[in-house]
C-alpha positions as CSV (number, residue, x, y, z in Angstrom):
1,M,-1.8,-5.0,-10.2
2,D,-0.6,-8.5,-10.6
3,H,-1.9,-10.7,-7.7
4,R,1.3,-12.8,-7.7
5,L,3.3,-9.7,-6.9
6,L,1.0,-8.9,-4.0
7,E,1.8,-12.3,-2.6
8,I,5.6,-11.6,-2.4
9,I,5.9,-7.9,-1.6
10,A,5.5,-6.6,1.9
11,C,5.3,-3.3,3.7
12,P,8.7,-1.8,4.1
13,V,7.9,-0.5,7.6
14,C,6.4,-3.6,9.3
15,N,7.0,-6.3,6.7
16,G,3.2,-6.9,6.8
17,K,0.8,-7.8,4.0
18,L,-0.2,-5.1,1.6
19,W,-3.7,-4.7,0.0
20,F,-4.3,-3.2,-3.4
21,N,-6.8,-0.4,-3.6
22,Q,-7.9,-0.3,-7.2
23,K,-9.8,2.9,-6.9
24,S,-6.9,4.9,-5.6
25,Q,-4.2,2.8,-7.3
26,E,-2.3,2.4,-4.0
27,L,-0.9,-0.4,-1.9
28,I,-2.4,-0.2,1.6
29,C,-0.7,-1.3,4.9
30,K,-3.6,-1.4,7.4
31,P,-1.4,-1.9,10.6
32,D,0.7,1.2,9.8
33,A,-2.2,3.1,8.2
34,L,0.0,3.9,5.1
35,A,-0.8,4.1,1.4
36,F,2.1,3.5,-1.0
37,P,1.6,4.9,-4.6
38,L,2.0,3.1,-7.9
39,R,3.8,5.0,-10.6
40,D,3.5,3.7,-14.1
41,G,2.3,0.4,-12.6
42,I,5.4,0.1,-10.3
43,P,5.0,0.1,-6.5
44,V,6.9,2.8,-4.8
45,L,7.6,1.2,-1.4
46,L,9.4,4.0,0.3
47,E,8.2,5.2,3.6
48,S,9.0,8.8,2.6
49,E,6.7,8.4,-0.4
50,A,3.8,6.9,1.5
51,R,0.8,8.9,2.7
52,A,-0.9,8.5,6.0
53,L,-4.5,7.1,5.9
54,D,-7.1,9.0,7.8
55,A,-9.6,7.2,10.1
56,E,-12.4,7.2,7.4
57,E,-10.1,5.4,4.9
58,M,-9.1,2.9,7.6
59,N,-12.8,1.9,8.1
60,S,-13.6,1.4,4.4
């Protein structure tokens, strides 16, 4: 994931900062507890495609 891209994209729900989880290949929005997938290296920033993070994932 290009770090320059992370500087300009935002969560589509809250417009907050996204963090890249290299292990799961997802963009994480901590305030909304959502994980947005990457498909073929392209972020899918649709709320309907995001998965909810559980409490254990939020603490790591």
